[in-house]
N, C-alpha and C positions, 0 to 999 in steps of 0.2 A: 761541777756545780750539780745542784742539789736543790732541788726544791725546799722554798721555806716553809715554817710551820703552819701560815697561814693560807697557803695554798698559791700564795703569787710567786709566777715561773721568772729565773730569772738568769739575764743573759750576762750579766755583771753584776756590781754592787747597786743594788736600787734600780736596774733596769729591764722593763717588763718586754715580755716578746707578744709581735701580734705577725697577721700577713696582713700584706698588701694587693687586693687584689682587683686585675683592671676588668674582667671581664672582658677579655678580646676574642675576636671572632677570628678564628684561625679557616683556609681553605678549606672548602667543604662543608665547612658546620652554618648551621644556621643560627641567627641572633639567637634563639630559645636555647639552643644547646649551647652557646656560650655564654649566658645566662646561667642555665643550668649547673653550668660545671664553675661558676663561680660560688655558686650558692652551697654547694657541695664542700668546697674547700672550705669555705664558713665553717659547716658542718662540722668538718672533719679536723680542722683546727679546735673547736671546743673538748674533741674526743680526746686528741693527743692532748692537750694542757697549756694550748696556746693563752695568753690573757684578753686576746682581742683580735678583734679581724677590722680593717680597715680599706673602703672601699672607693677606686676613682671616680670620675664622673668626667664624659663627653659627648659630644652632640655632632650628630651626622657622621662620624668615621665606625670604621669597622676596629679598629687600633683597640676603643671600649666601645663598649656597645649599652652601657647604661650612663642613661641621659640623667640621671635624677640619683644621684649618693645617696641621699635620705632617704627616697623611697625604698630602695635596694635594703636601707640598712634596716627601715620598720621590719621589714619582710624578716630580715636575719634576725632580728632581735626577736619576732615573734617564734624563729625555729631553734633557738639557743635559752639556754636557764643561766649562766652563768659571764659567758665571755663580756668584755667591752666591745661594744662596736661604732666606728668613727668615719667620717668620711673626706676622704684624701685627695678631692677638696670639694665641695660642692662650690660652684663659681658665681663670686662674691657679683658681677659685673653683665649678669645677666637677669639678676633678678632684685626682687623688694627687700633690704635688710629684715623688716619688720616681719614679711612674711616667711622668712627665713627661721629669725627669729623664732615666730611662734609655732614651725613645725619643731627647731630643735629642744623645747621647752616642752611641748606635747610628750617627744618620743624621752626623754629623760626622765618624764615623770610616769609614763606609763609601762617603762624598761626597770622602774626600782634604782635608777640612776646608772643604767649601764651604756647611756650614746653619749659618743665623743664628738665634737664639729669640729671640723679643719675648714676653711674657706680658702679660696685663692683667687688672683686678679683674673685669671685665666688667658688668653690670648687674643689677638687681632684678627678675629674669626669670623666670618659669617653667622655667628652663633647672635653677635650685636647685632646685627639686622632683621633675623628674624625676630629675634626676642624684641625688639622694639627698643630697645635700650641705647645706641648709638656708641660710635667708637668716645663720645666725652666718657660715658660712664666707663671705658677700659682706661682710657689715658689722665681723666683727672678726677672719678670718679671714686677712686676704690676708697682713699681714707676717710671722705663723710659717709662710706657705706659701712666700713668698719665699725665707728665709732660710731652709729647709731646702732647697730647690732650688739657691741659690749654693751652700752646700756641697755637696750630690751632684756639681755640676759644676766644685767646685774643683780638682781634678784628687785628692783626698786617698784613700788607698786602704779608708777604711772611712768611715763616717758614721754619729751616732746620732740619733734621734729630738730633739723638742723636743717643748714643752709641749702644744702642742692635735696632734701627731703620733708619740708617743709610740711609741718601739721600742729594742728592744737594737742594739747597733753591728751591723752587716751590711757586705758588703764590697762597695765600688762595681764593678761588672761591665757593661758595660764600663767602664773606667776612663780616662776622660780624660785625653791624655797633659799635659794643662794646662790651666789654668782657661778656661775656657768662657765666652764673654760672654755677657750676656741684657741685653736690653734692657726697660724698664718703660714701658707704654701711661701715658700720665699725663695728666690734664686738670684736678686740683684740687692746693692747696699739701700736703696731707699725702700725696699719691701721690711727688709732686714731693721730701719731702720725706725720705721713705724709703728712694727711689729713692739720695739721695745720700746718706743714710747709710750704705747697702754700697756706694758708687764706681758706682753700674749705671748706663750711659747712657738715658735717656729716650729714649720715642718718640711724637712730638708728633702730634697726629690734621687733620684735613681742616677741622675747624670753628673754629678757633681762628685768627687775623689774625697777619700780625708781630710787631707791640707786646705783644699777649697773651703768645706764644709767648716774646719777650723777656725778659718779666716772669720768668715760667716759670723761664726758663735763668738768668737771675738770683738767681734765689731760691735753684737746686739751685747754683748756683756757691757762693755764701755757706753753703752746709749742707756741703757737700761737703770744702770747702776748711775749715768748723771741725772735721771729722773726720778730717782729715789725705790726703785722697785729692787725689794727682796729677791737675788738672785737662787738664791736656795732653795724658792716655792715655785720656782718654774721650770719647768720638767719638758724640752724638745724633743721630737719624736726625728728619725733618721730613716728613709728608706733606703732597700736591698735588694738587689737582686739576689735569688739563693736557689744552688741548686746544688747536691748533694749526690756522689757517684765515690764509686769505689778507687778512683784515682783522678788527680787532678787531670789527666790528657782526655779519659772517658767523659768528666761532668763538660770538657771545652766543648768536644766532638757534640755532646747534647746541643748544648747552648748555641752555636752554631748553626747547627740545623734546625732549631726549636724556634730561634728567636727573631730572624731576619722576615718568617713569614707573617711573624706580628707585626711587626716595625713596619711594614708595610702596609697597611693600613694606616698610617699616617700620611703618607703621599694623600690622602682624598681631602685632608686640611683645606678650607678654602679661606684666602685671607681679605680683608674689606679692599686690599690696594690693586690686588690683583697680583700679587710678585708668588713665586713659589712657594709650596709650606715649608719646604726643606732642602740644603743641597748637599750635605755629608754623605760619607760613604758608608750603606749601613753595615758592612763588614767592619769594618775598622772600629764603628760604635761598637760592635758586637766584641769584639775584642779587646776594648778597653773596660766594657760590664766587667769582664770577666776577670781581667787583672784589677780591677777596684773592689771588685765586692766575694761573697762567702761563695762561689762557685768550684769546685774540686772535693778533693777526698773528706772526709772527716776531721784529719787534721789540718790540713787548711783552712776548711771552713772554723773550724772554732779561734785559728790564731784571729781571723781577717773579724771573726764576731765580737772577738776579747777588745780587738782594735777599736772597733766602733763603738762597742759601749763605755770605751775609754773617753770619748768627746766629752770635751766638756759641758756639763747642762745636759746631754741627753738619757733621759729618762726610758724613752720608748725607741723600742729597731722594731720596723715595721720591712717583711721581708716579702718582695713577688717571687711567687712560685710557678710562674704561668711562663715561664722562659727557653722551657726544653721540648715542650710540646702540647700533646693534649691533657684528657685527666687521670692517664694513668703515672704520665710523668709527674704530675703536679701533687697528687697525693704520696708517690712513693716521694717526694722532695718534702711533701711535710713532714711523713712519719719521721723521714730519716733525721732529719732538722729537728724535731722532738728526739728522738733516743741517741743519737751518735753525735749531735753538735752542743741544742742545748739542754740533756739530761731532763726533761720537762716530766713532771709528776703526771700522769694522766687526769684529765678533770674526774671528778666523781659526781655524775649525773646526780641534781634532784629530782628526791618524789615528783610522781605527776603532780600530787597534790600540794606541793609545798611551793609558796609564795618564790616569786622570781628576788634577786639578791638583793639585798640592803644599798642602800643609797650609797655608791663608794665615790662621790663625784671627788670627793676633797684627795683621795689616793689617784688619780692622775695625772696630775701635773702639779701639785703642787701651786697646782697654779689655777717693651721685649727684650725679655731675655735673650741672650745670645748660647750658642751653641746648638749642636745634634736637638738634644731634647727639648729644648726650649720651642723650636721649631716642628719635632715629632712626636711632642708629647703634650702635656696640657700645655703649654707655655705659662707656666707660672712664675709673676713676677716677685 
């Protein structure tokens, strides 16, 4: 695989390559060190030739110490010159959709079109209590929030509220020059159906294997087609754990040693109903992730990436490189992914006095869960 002449890096025909950053805190590290490492990975991704970086959002747990993916994205957009920077994902149940829409439009304009917005329902966590949105926003409010957000980012000059968010028409400022794409993090059929009815691309998480993702994508295609959406213009995103080593065994050992301390932070989730945050054995979950993702030798990783790139409608692959340990492991994996697996062309830095990349929004998309990760991750539904 080689870089195409426009400079877009590919993992397969029409598929763009990105990092997925948790900003997880490891034992012995401070929150500041975890954030600094994630920021360093983002800058390294641009230098290595990746197309973009997407940032996770969590509250009150060390599994991910970034509480505002959009704020982190703003900082990383300012530190880079050409890559896309996205959120994977902003928790829509915790905030007003218009406030998020205003911030997304602002970053889109300031970055020259490099910002990408991903949103999710979130989980039944204490966040809903802290931010005052309540369990009803989680259980019932996501459809109205998503509908209002997408209208705000549609390019309309003015927008009025809806049933859950009633308000008189107001001007959209700053007004997007065109429809901004919004990705929807989904693990359940109900959220897949909701995204498909709106024609919004999916953001598929780490916990699902390719067969499970293909099933969700097939369901999406049926619903979107029934609602008159052009599937050729919708580019989904799929997240994957990635670690490259000389042999499959070496890579697996590194992830078995490095990922459980990161996952341990998910035990600090606090559910509103008082139930335990998770039940499954972390070791078994780690072995499953090693089995279904590009973890191994360059040969195994290339094969895994090619299979992921062949998922119907997927146009963005997001690689989580924090699984094997601290910054030295993450940076090494970024470099090896770029050179030994993806054959990326190193990014060409822009001169300091050159404006940021032109608006590329059109190229981006054409456009409670069950299981361990549903309780040990963001809980996207």
